[in-house]
N, C-alpha and C positions, 0 to 999 in steps of 0.2 A: 213472299219473303223467304219461305223454306227453300224454294228453288234457288234464290239468290245466295243463300247461305251454303247450299250444297255446291254451287258453282264456285263460291269463294273457297271452300275447302279444297276443291280440285286445284284451284290456283295456288293455294298454299303448298300443296305437294310439289308442284312445278317450281315454286319459289325456293323451296329448301333443297331442290336438286342443284340448281344454280340460280337461286332467287327467281326473278321473273323470266330470265333468259336461259333457264336450265336446259329444257329440251332442245331448243335451237342450237345451243352450244354443244350438247352431246351429239346431235346429228351432224354438225359440221366437223367435229373431231373424228367421228366415225368415217365420214367420207374422205377426210384428209389423211387418215392413218396410212393406207396403202401408198398413197402418193408421197407421203413423208418418208416411208421406208425406201421407196425407189430413189428419192432424192439423196438419201444417205448412202446407198450403194453406189450411185453414180458419182457422188462426191468423192468416195474413196478411190474409185478408178481415176478420176480427174487428179486427185492428190498424187497418185502413183506417177502419172504422166508428168506432172509438174516437178516432182522430185527428181526424175531422170533428167529432165531438161536443166534443172538447177545444177545437178551433178556435173553434166557436160560443161556448162558455162563456167563452173567453178574451177574445174580441172584446166580448162583452156586459159583461164585468167592466171592460175598459179604458174603454168608453164611459161606464159608470156613474161611474167615477172622474173622467173628463173633465168630466162634467156637474157633479160636486160640488166641483170645485177650479178656479176660474177663473184663479187666479194661475199655475198650472203648465199651463194648457190648451195653450199652444203646444208645450211640450216633450213633453207626453203624447201630443198628436196626432201629432207626428212619430214618436214611439216606437211608437205604435199602427200607423201606416202601415208602418213598417219590419217589425214583427212580422207584419202582414197580408201583406206582400210575401213574406216568408219562408215563410209557410204556403201561399201560392198556388203557390210553386215546389215545395214538398214534395208538395202534393196533385197538382200536374200530373205529377210524377214517378211517383206511385203510380197515377194514372189510366192511365198508359201500359201498366201490367201488369194487364190485365183477365183475371183468373183466372175460370175457370168457377165458377158457383155450385154448390157441392157441399153437399148435405144429408146429414148423418150421422145414422143412426138411433141410438137410445140403446144398442142392443146393440153396434153397431160402435164407437161412441164408448168405451163402458166396456171392451169387449174390447181395443181398441187401448191404452187406458190401462193396463189390467192387464198386457197383454203388455209394454208399455214398462217398467213397474215391475219385472216379473219379470226382464226382460233386464238392467236396471240392477242388480238385486240379485245376479243370477248373475255378472255381470261384476265387481262389487265383491267378491263372495265369492272369485272366482278370484284377483283381484289381491291380496287381503289374506291369504287362507288357503292357496291352492294354488300361487301363484307361487314358484318356487325350492324346491318341496317335494322332499325326497329320494325315492329309489325304493327298493323292497325289496331290490334287488340291492346297494345300498350296505351292507347288513348284512354282506356277504361281504368288503368292502374298507374299512370305516370305520377311521378312525384313533383311537387312544386319546384320552381326554379329558385336560384339562390337570392338572398336578400342583399340589396345595396344599402349601405349605411352612409349617411351624410353627417359628418362630425365637425365640431368647431376646432379651432387650432389647439385646444387643450384636450381633445378627444372626448368632449361631451357630445352626446348624440343629439342632433337637431331633428332628424327625420330618418325613417327607413322605408325603403321601397321593396315590397316583397309580394309574393302570391300567398294570400290568406288560405291556410289549410282548412279553416272552418268556414269556407265560403258557403253561401246558401244557393243550392241548385234550384233551378226553376224548370218546369215542364213547358215545352214550346207550345203545347195546346192551350195553356192558360194565359199566354201573352196576347196582347192586342195585335190584330192583323196588321195595323199600320206600322207597328214596331218592326215586324218581320219585313214588310215591304220597304221600309226606310233603310234597314240594314242591307238588304239585297241591292237596292237601287244605288246606294252610294259606294258599296264595297265590291259588288260583283253582279252586274245586271244580267249576265248570262248564267247565273248559278244553277237555275232549274234545268238547263239544257246541256251544259258541258259535261265532260267526263273527268273532271278533276283539274283541268287546266283550260285556259281560253287563249287560243292563238290570236284571235282578233283583239282580245284585251291586251296581250303583250305588245302587238304591233301598234295598237292605239296609244299605249303608254309611251312607247319609243318615239312615235311621231309627235305626241304632245310635248314630251320633254325636250325634243330637238327643236320644235317650233318655238317653245317658250322657255328657252334655255336660261334666259336672264330673270325669269319669274320665280317667285317663291312657291308657286303652285306646281308641285311635282307630283306626277301620277305614277303609281306602281301597277304592274301587270299581274300580280298575284291574285288568285281566286280565293274565295272564302275557305275552300278546302286546303289550299296551300298555306294560308295564314294559320289555320288550325294546326297543321303539321309543324309549321315553323315555331309556333308558340308553345307546343307541348312536347314534341318528340325530338326536335333537333336543336343544336346550339345556335346562338344568335350570330355566329360568324358570317361575314359576307364574302363567300367564296363560290366558285363555280361548282365545286364538289357538293357544297351544301344545297345549292339550287337544283342540281341534278337529282340528288337523293330526295329532295322535297318533291320534285316532279314525279318521280317513280312512286313514292309513298302516296301521293295524292291520287294517282290513277288506281292504286291498289285499294285505298280507303273507299273510293267511290264504288268499287266492286263488292266491298264487304258491308258497308252501311248505306242506308237510304239517305236521300237528300235531307229529309226532316231530322234524322238522327245527327247528321253532320252539322246542320245549322244549330241544333240544340246544343251540341257540344261546344260549338264556336261561341255562342251567346253566353255560355256558362264559364268559358275559359279566358276570353280576350280581355286585355287591359283597357280600362276606361280612364286611367290616370290615377296617380297616387297608389293607395292600397285597394282601390276599387277594381277587383277582378271579377268579371261576370256581370251580367246585366242587373241581377238582383242587388248585388253590393253597390253597383254604380247608382242605381235608383235610390237606394237608402242614403248613400253618401251625399248626393247632390240635391235630392228633393225630399228625403225623409219619408218615402213611401215605397210600397211594393211595386215591382216592375209590372204587375198585372193592372195597376191603377194609373199608369202613365198616360198623360194626354198626348195628342199628336205633336204639339210643340215640344214637349219634354222628350218624347221618343226621337224626334228628328235631331234634337241637340245631342242626345246621348249617342245616337247612331253615327254621328260624325266624329266622335272622339277617337276611336281605335286607330285611325290612320296616323295620327300624331297626337297622343294624349297630352303631352307637355305643351305643344303649340296651341292646341284648340281648347284647353281647359278653361272654363269660366273662372277658375281660381288661379290662373296662371299669370304670367307677366303681362300679356296682352289679352284681357278678357273679352274685348270686342271681337276677337277672332272666332270665339265660340258662336257668336251671333251670325257672323259671316258664313261659318261652316254650316250652321243650321239652315240658312237660306239656300246653300248649295244642295243640301239633302232634299229639301222641299222641291227645289227645281227639278232634281233628278226624278223624284216621285211623280211630278207632273209629266215629264217626258216619258216615263214608263206607264203612264195612264193609270196610276194607282190612286191619285186624288185629283180633284179639279183645281184650277187656278184660284178660285174663290176660297176653297178650303185651305189651300196653302197660304193665302194672304191672311186669313184669319189666324192661323197658327203662328205666322211670323209676327203678327202684331200682339200676340198674347203676352201679357206681363208675367214672365216666369218668376216664381218665388223660390229662391234657393234656401235650403235648410241651413241651420247653424252648423258649421263644420266642426265636428267633435273629434277630428283626427288629432292624434298626439303629435303636434308639430310646434317647433320653437323657431322663432325668427322667420315666419312664413314668407314674407316678401323676399328675403335673402335666399331661402330654400328654393322658392320657385325660380329665382334668377339662376341659381346653381343648376337646378334641374334642366332649365333651358340650355345652359352652357354644356352640360353633359350630353344632352340629346343631340345637339348640333355637332359635338366633337366625336362622340362614340356611337351615336345612333340610339333609337328608342329601344331596340331589342337588348343591347348591352346594358342600357340604363335599367330596364325593368327586370332583366333575368340574369345579368352577368355577375352578380355578387360583388359589386365594386365597393371598395373602401375609400371614401372620399374625405380627405382632410382639407377643410376649408380655411380661409384666412380669418374667419369671424371669431371675435372674443365674446362668448355668450354672456358673461357677467356684464361687460360693457354694453352689449346689445340690450339686455333687459333694463339697464339703467337709462339708456337713451330712449327706449320705447316708453317707459314710465314718464320720463320728462316730457316727451312730445304729447302723450295722452293727457297728462294733467294740465299742461299749459294751454292746449287747444280747448280743453273743457272750460277754462277760464275766459276764453275769447268768444264764446257763443253769442254774447250780447253785441259783439262787434261784427256779427254775421260771418264768422270764421268757423268752418266746420271740418277743416282738415289741416294736417301738418306732416312734414317729412324731415328726415335728418340722415346724414351720412358722415361717417368717421373713417378716414383712411390714413395710411402711413405713407407719406410722400416719398420716402427713400426707396420703397419697393412696390408701391401701388397696391398694397394689400388693403382689402376692405375689412375694417375692424368692427363696424356696426352699420346696419342698413335698415332704416325704418321708412317704408314706402307710404304709409298713411297712419292716421291716428289709431285706427282699428281695422285690421285686415278683414275681419268678419262682419264689418258694418256694411251690409249689402245695400242698405237704403241710400248711403252716400258713396257707393262704389268704392268701398274700402279696399277691395282687392287690387285696384289700380295702383301701380307702383310709380309714384310721382318722381322718384329718383331718375327714371329713364324716360319721362315724358317731356317733350319740348315745350318750353314756356319762356316768356320774355323775362330777361334778367334785371331790367332797370339799371341803376347806376353801378351795380356790382360788376358790370363788364368793363368799367373804365380802366382798371389796372392793366388790362390787356392792350388797350390803346396806348397808354403811357409807356408800356414796355417797348412797343414799336417806336414811339417818339424818342425815348432815351437812346435807342440804338441808332437814331438818325441825328444825334447831336443835342437834343434837349437834355436838360438836367433838372433835378429837384429845385434848383435855384432860379431857373428860367422864369421870368416874370411875364404874366399874361394879363392884358387889360380886360377886366370883367365889366363890360359896358354893353349897351344895346347894339345889336348888329343883325343884319338880314343877309341871307345868301340867296342868290337867284335859284329858282326852281322851275325849269321849263315846263310849261303846260299847266302850272298851278301857281298859287300865290307864293311869294318869297318865304323861305324858311327862317323864322326868327326865334332862336332858342331863348328860354328863360330859366332862371334858377328856381328850385323848388320853393324857396321862401319868397319869391317874387321880387327880390332885391338885386342890386348890382353892387359889386364890392371893390371896384377900382383896380389898382395894380395888386395882383396877388401872385406869389410864387406858386409853382406847380405843387410844391409840398402841401401848401394850404388848400389849393384848388382840388387836389385829389383827396386829401384827408377829410375835408369838409364837403366833398362831393358837389362842387359847383359845376353847373352844366355848361354855361357859356364858355369858360376857358377850355373845357374838354372839346367842344365842337370846333373852336378856333384852332386848337392843336391838330385835330383830325383833318381839318380843311388844308392844313399845311403839309402834312405827311401823306395824305391820300387814303381813301377807304381801303384800297387793295393792300396797303401796308398793314393796316389793322387786321384784315382778314388773314393775310399770310401769317402774322404773328399769332393770331388766335388758333389757327389750324396747327401751327407748330407746337402749341401748348395743349392741344387735345380737343378743340372744338370741331365737331363733325357735322354740324347742321347748317353750315353757310355755303352750300354747294353752288347755288345760282347767284353769283356776285352782282348781277344786274339789278337784283331786287333792293339793294341796299344803298343808302345815302349817308349823309352826315349824322342822322339820328341813330346810326348803329352804335355810336359811343354812349348813347343814353339808354340802350336796351332795345333798339328797334329790330334786332334779329333774335329769333328764338334759339334757346340752348337747352341742354339737359343738366340737371344737378350733377350727374356723374361726370360729364365733360368739364363742368366748371370746377369740380373737385380736382380733376387732373390739371387744369390750368393753374389754380391756386397752389396745387402741389408742386408744380414746376417752379413757382417763385420760392416756395418753402425749401425746395431741393436745390436752391442756388442755381437755377436756370436749366437743370437737367430734367427733361420730360420722361416720365415713367407711366405707362398706361395702367389702368386699374385691372385687377384680376381677383376673382373670388376663391380660387382653389390653390392650395399649396401642393397637394400630391394626390394622385389617383392610383390605386393598386387593384389588381384583379384578385380572384379568390385564391390564387396560388402565391400571393404576395409579390408578384412581379409588378414593377413600376411602369404604368402606362403613360403617366404624365407627371412632370415635376416642374414647378414654377422657377423660372430664371429671369428675373426682371431686367437683367443687364442686356439680354438679347434684343429687347425691343426699346431700350432707352435711347434718347437722342438729345443733343444740346439745342435748346430753344432760345437761349440768351446767355450772355456772359454772367458770371457770378457777381460781378460788380453791379450790373443793371438790376439783377434780382435783389441784391441787398439794398439798393436805393429804393426800390418799391417796398421792400419789407420795412425799411426805416420809416418811410412815410406812413404806411398802414398801421404801424405800431406806435405812432407819435400822438399821445393824448393832447399835447399842446396844439398841434396843427389841426386836430379834430375838434377842439373846443369851440371855435366860432359857430359850428353847426350843431354840435351835439352836447355842448356844455362840458364841465369838468367832472361831473359825477354820473355819467351815463353807464348803462350796463355793459357798454363796450369795453370799459376799463376793467381789467382783471387785477385786483390788488396783489402786489408782491411779484408779479410776473410781467414780462414783456411779450405781448401777443399781438400779432398783426390781424386786422379785421376790416372788412368792408361790407356795407349794407347796400340794398337795392330795392326800390319799390316802383312798380309800373304806374304810369299816369292814370290808368284806369282803375287802380287799386285792386287789381286781380291777383297780383303776386307780390309777396314780401319776402326778401331773402336776407340772409347773413352768412358770409363766408369768412373764416378766420383760421389761423394756423400758427404753429411753432415748427421747429425742424423735425419734431417727432410725430405730429398729427395734423390733419386738416379736418375741420368741422364745418359742415354745410347744413343750414336749416332753411325751411320754407314754411309759410302758412298761406292758406287761400282756400279755394273751393274747386272741387273737381269739375263742376259744371261751368266753371269760368265766370260765375257771378261775382260782382264786386264786393269788397269788404267795406267796413266803415272805419274811419279814423285811424287807419294804419298807413300813415303817410310820413311820419317823422324819421323813420329808420331806427328808432330806439324802442318801438313796441312791436308786438307780433313775433317775428322770428328771432329777434335779438335776445329776449329773455331766455328762450329755449337754448340758443347758442351759448349764452353766458353760463347757464347752469351746467351744460354738458362740459364746457371747457374747464370750469372750476372743479367739477367732479373728477376729470382726468388729472388735472394738475395737483389735486389734493394728495395724490400718491407720491409726489416729488418731495424730497427732503430739502432741496435748495431752490432758490428763485431761478426762474428761467430767463435767460437773455440770449439774443441772437449773436453768434460769433461773427466778427467782421472779417471778410476775406482780405487777402493781402493786395489784390489788384485795385485798390482804391486809394485816393489821396484826400486829405481833409483841408478845407480852407475856410476862413471866417469871411462870410459874405454879408452884404446888405440885403435884407429881406424885401426892401422896396424897389431895388433896381436889379438885383441878381449879380451885381459887381462886387469886387472886393470892398470890405467895409471901410468907411471913412468916419471922420469925427461927427458925432451927433446922429448917426443913422441907427435904426434897430438892426441888430446883427445876430448871427448864430453860426455855429460850425456846420458845414455841409459836406456831404460826400460826393466825390467826383471820380469818374473813370479817367485815368491819366490822359491828358490832352484836351479834356472838356472843361477844365476849371477856368474861371475868369482870369484875365491878365491885367485888367485895369481897375482902378478904384472909383467909387462914386464921388460926386462933388457935393459939399454941404448945401449949395444953392439949389441943386437939383432936388435934394431931399425936401427942402422947404416947399418947392413947387408941388411935389407929389403929395405932401401932407395937406396942402391947401385944396388940391383937387379931391382928395379923399373926404375932406369936410364937406365939400360941395355935393359929393355923391351921397353922403349920409343925409343931408338936407333933402335931396331928391327922393331918397328912399322913405323918409318920414312923410313927405307929401303923398307918395304912392300908397303908403300904409293907410293914411287918412282917407284917400279916395276909395281904397278897397273897402275900408270899414263902412263908409257911407253907402256903398252898394249893398 
């Protein structure tokens, strides 16, 4: 070790001459100096010859001009004389310096030129890359990086990401050998043999990233030494200058410190996610134990985090990625012959118990979502070390109210085998997320509380129907269009015919779309979809924000009953499009991001990504139906929790046939509220089938809490591009004598032109009485079963 330190001291002398290239630069400059002087002398001689030639050419040109222009001959002659006098003075001055004639051979000339270029290059290299370069000894005394603050819209702090100055250091000799092996295997398999950088690792990463360019699995070519330098001595900027300086310092660090010292510093410095910097802090945060007591399974999980702490965190948006990363670490350890396949399998199957996270964090699901967005937008280094000031869209007071409502209501549903709930509140005008609750309790690891249901694909049940009717209204259907709710079967090649039924097991005869949608009848929805086509519904859904319907061949007519998975976030965008009178605006969690100097790196502008998904008239037709308590009454009654006293609020429920998901989505022009109850393990619930239990009470309490801040009742303003006509609710035509009627909204050109006939009304009423009798028979048969 003493010999290594003496050698390092010698290197430092060289380095401070011209950093690492000091002596080579001095030597080249020394060799180039005589040649440079010869070039200067020869250049002066050449300048003299060029000047004489220029003089002759100029005089000839002046004389030729004089000869061709008699009018200005006098002026030109005087000007030529003056120029000639000036040239004589200049040449007399040059002639006084009679340099010896120096002849340079081609070898000397090119040697001098190359030497000059090399010296210039090395000097530029020093000034650009090496000047103010830190030294390896700064590793022992460097200061922690800047803190990133994540704030709500009112500047209340939600979370801060920083390097803890009071970190607990650990001696590498006290750590389990498999922790060291796991770190080296996954981060830098050639660590014990390279000299600070790995050429094979760089080429391997380039090849992997080129081969799997469409994959999320991206490899880097940095060694552990380079990562240590990047995390401690250099800024997080992604530039060639930073990479070159990193490479130089890595080589130098390897000459100053032993491999064990480098690895120990790395394990004590690297980020493992959140405020966990260093293996000891990470072990305490994730498992509540010292790093010296980690099991192989725990060590493998932690060793996989530094590459992308936000992505691989077990507390992050996708906690299953931590398990996948753990498997990658164990596989690498098998390849490096550190453990056997049997040992790895045992570690992979070990049930890891995480500690209760005591980190001071508010709105954890939202914060982890923002962390993921920041990491993908600015990179992990900037997130962890850049001192960002992040102003989010969240309203912390509303967030805490929504979280308490979800927690309390789900607790009351335990007897119905409901263990989880989620909620989302957004502003449809700009896509801002005002509150986000991804589960009943983020820290409930027994029921996977860290899983954020807001972004998990699940079946929506009947809550998807407004998207289908939006497509239908744009193809000529209206809220007054009458659909026969009666038994029907659709051919289904390769299997038995598809025969939809209503959730109540009844058929309701002639019903207008207003009633069919508000009361969530299934048969009319399937009939309308069969008319407009499944692709029309998918096109409309994607225009409104649905992103999970990529393979259209998977879907049939059951899509309008919830046969295609969605995410709560996408559905909030879809309902937000209706609330925003047909203008789609994507969701966004961040208002502004500033760096430590106050410079704005990002600022939200929702108008840049908004688009028209439907006309304002169609959007209002849907809103009018979803906010109509009379049209909703046949299915939900007149006193359901879906009715908000004193306010007009649009709402739609949805429950899957398997009772695994129960939804409620509702809105005004100022907010969208989405709620869900169910179980993360996809197990079915009990008795959550009517659409007015489960998610609906949560939705109702949140909406009433928001509207309690208003001083006046809320109503939806009617757009100007609609006409109103009194129509017959049994035929959809203009009202006639004796028919039930109501005022209905129409996009101009779609309103009915003819009136119904009294005799037709009588026939329809008779058929409805017959349908009621059939329903009573069905009810009796069902009861007998």
